[in-house]
N, C-alpha and C positions, 0 to 999 in steps of 0.2 A: 647961242648965250640963249640959258635959259632966263624967265624971265623970275622975278624978287617970287611970286608964291609955287615954286615948282618943285618939286623934293627929290633931291639927288644921289642915283646909286651908282658907285661898282659894281660891278661883275667879275668874276675872276671863272677863264675858262667859256669863255660866254659862244664860242666859235660853236660849238652842237651842244645835244643833250641836253641836258639839266639844265644850265646856264641861258640855252640860249633861253629854253620852256621859260621860264623863271623872266630872261629879261624882258619875253615879251607881254608876260602877263602884265608886270610891273609896269611899262610900257601902255601898255589897255586902262591900267590905272590910272593915265597921268605922269608917270615917272619921268627925268629926263635919265638916259639908265648908260655910262659910261661902260659900252663893252671891253673887257679887257680878254686879251689871251694872243700866241704868239702868232696865231695867222691871221695877215691881212686879209687878203679872200675870202674866208668863210666869216671873218667878224661882216665885213661889208656886204655876203651874205646876208648873215642874220638879217643887217638893220637895213633894207631892201627889202627883208618878206613882210616888216613891218613897218613899211612907210605908210602906212594906212590907219592904225596905231595913234591915239590921244599923247601920247608922249613922242620923246625926241628919243631914236636910236645913236650915240656920238660912238662909234671904233675906235680905240685907242690901241694897236698892238703892242703887249708890254711879257719879259718873260717876269712870272715869280718867284725862279730861281735867281734871279740877279739882281738885288739892290739898290744901284741905282736906274735902271728898270722900271723898280718900284718906287722908289722916290719920286719919279721924273715923272709919273700914271696919275699918280696925289697931286706933285705941283700941278699937272696940265689940268685935268680935271677942274684941281679949284680956281685956277683964273682962266678956261674955261665958262666952267656953270655957279663958282662964287664961292659952293662950300662939298660938301658929301655927309648926309643925313645919312646913309646904309654904302654900307659891304655887304656884299654877298662872298662867301671864299670858298666856292667852289670850286678850281682847279684841283687836277686831280689823278693820277697815275696807279694804277694795274701793275702786279710785279709779275712775271711768268712763276706758275705755280712749280715748287720744288722740294724736294726732300730739303731739312733745315742745314742736314752739314753737306749741301752740294749750292747755297745760296752764293752767289760773287760778291764781293764786300761793295765790287760796282754797281750790282743792283740794288743792294741794300740804300748805299747812299742817292741813287736817282729818284726810292722811293722817299725819303725823307727830304731829299732838296725840295719836290713839288708839294708832298701830301702836308709835309711835318712846317721847314721852317720856310716855304714861299708861304705858308698861308700867317705861321707869324712876323714876317717883311706887311706886305698887305694891310694885319691887323694893326703894327708899329705906327704905321703910315697913319693909316682911318684916326687910331686913336687921339694920335696928336693934329691933322684937323681937329677932329670934335671935341678937342678938350680947348683949342685956342679960339674957334669960330664963333663967332655971334649973332642966332642964341645959341647958346653953348650946347655940343651933344650929340646925338645920333645913335645906329644899331648898326652891329656888329653880328652878324649869321652865320656861323661853320657848319658846313656842310661835312659832316661826321659821315657815320654809317652803319650798322648791323654789327660791322666790324668792331666797332667801338666796346661792343658788348658781350658777341660771341665768335669766337674765328670763324674761318672757313678752314680744312688743311691744307696745308701746303702753304702757308700764304703769311710769312712774318713778316714781313720787312707789312708789308699792306694794315695788315694787321696792328705790330707795334705801333703806326704813325696813326692809326684813326682813333685806338686807345689815348695816343700824347694829343691828340685834339680836343678830346673831353678835359683833357690838363688846360687848354691854352683857351680854352671855351672859359671856364671856371675859373681861372684866376684873372681875365679879361674882367666877367663878368665884375668880380668883388672890386679890382686896383680901376676900372669904370663909373662907382656907383658916388664917386667925390667930382665929378663932371657930366653927370646926366647921361654915359654914355650905358647902353648895354647890352648883354652879350648876351647869347642864345644858341642853342645846334639843335640843330634836325639831324638825325642820320633813317637815312632811304636805304630800302630793300627792294631793289630787283625794280627799279625804275625803266621800259620798256628805252633803249635807244641803243646806239650800234653798240656800247661797249660793254651792255651787258647783254648782245647777240647772242654768245656763245654760251650763257647759260639756260637758255630756254632750249636748246640743241639738247645739253649733257650738261651734268658740273658733278662732277670730282663732291662725294657725303661724306660724312664724318665714319660710315658705316664702311668704305671702301667702293659704297656701289657709285656708278655714274646713273644721276637721274635728269631730267627736266626739270626746270623752277618754273614757277609761275610768274610772270610778268607784270605791271601795271604803268596805266598810262602816263607819261613823263605832265603832263597838267594834271595832273594828282597832286604830284609834287610842287609844282610850281603854285597851286591856288595855295597847301599850308604854309609855302614859304609867305605869300605874300600877306597872308593871312598875320602870320609873325610882323611882316616888316608896317602893316598897318597898326599896328597900335603905339598906344602914344607910351613914350618913355616914361611915363609912372609905373607903367603891365611891361610885364616881360616873360617871355615862355624861354624858359633854362632848357629845357629837354622836348623832341619832339621825333614820335620816331611814328614813319609813315611806310608803310609797305606792303606786298603785295599779300594779301589774307592769310592763302595758303601756300607761301611758302614757305622753307624749313625756318628755323630763327629757332627758339628755347632749347639749348641741346644741337643744335643745327641737324635733329632729326624728324 
């Protein structure tokens, strides 16, 4: 149970990669961090690796695509820690690279379920908690992508969901004004995680070539999210783009 001076964060997709790095960065600043993800063992490992940090890492398995699971996640977070001050909507999935006319509906639906519907369900529950808690309010940070601005080749499902995240961010920021709920988005390009290892080996470019892409330390992303999270609620980073300096971005070339 958190003490009454603790700030409480929920981080989705916290079992690895960006989610784990952000969770450790927040706990390093004394946050109580609810680690949400589908794999209990992965969440427990993240908590164990951060055992010496000033904050608390509390694993709570949940499936962001399941409405009841998301509602239970936030109810349990409030039950255990009293409130929710921050949601980092980080859970996401890539889809296989395919020509647009060969994309199976099942792959499209899977990307939408995790990347968009999952973010919406978590946003809705965080909004519900933040609106009614006392002191009122909180912050939601959505993990967008460079693909929220410019697509990779053969990535229609992923790109469409990440563009939609921008709409979710803006709508939440507008609707949250009345309740002291701030919402911003961080668009990340090639953080060095297991998910981006194939890009270091070679990624398809807009000109049809396959070339390795530079990556950046995931700790740099964690520092950026921590900066956004540490702002007072009367200030907000609406959008931030952080990327490996030499990765293809503008025009994807």
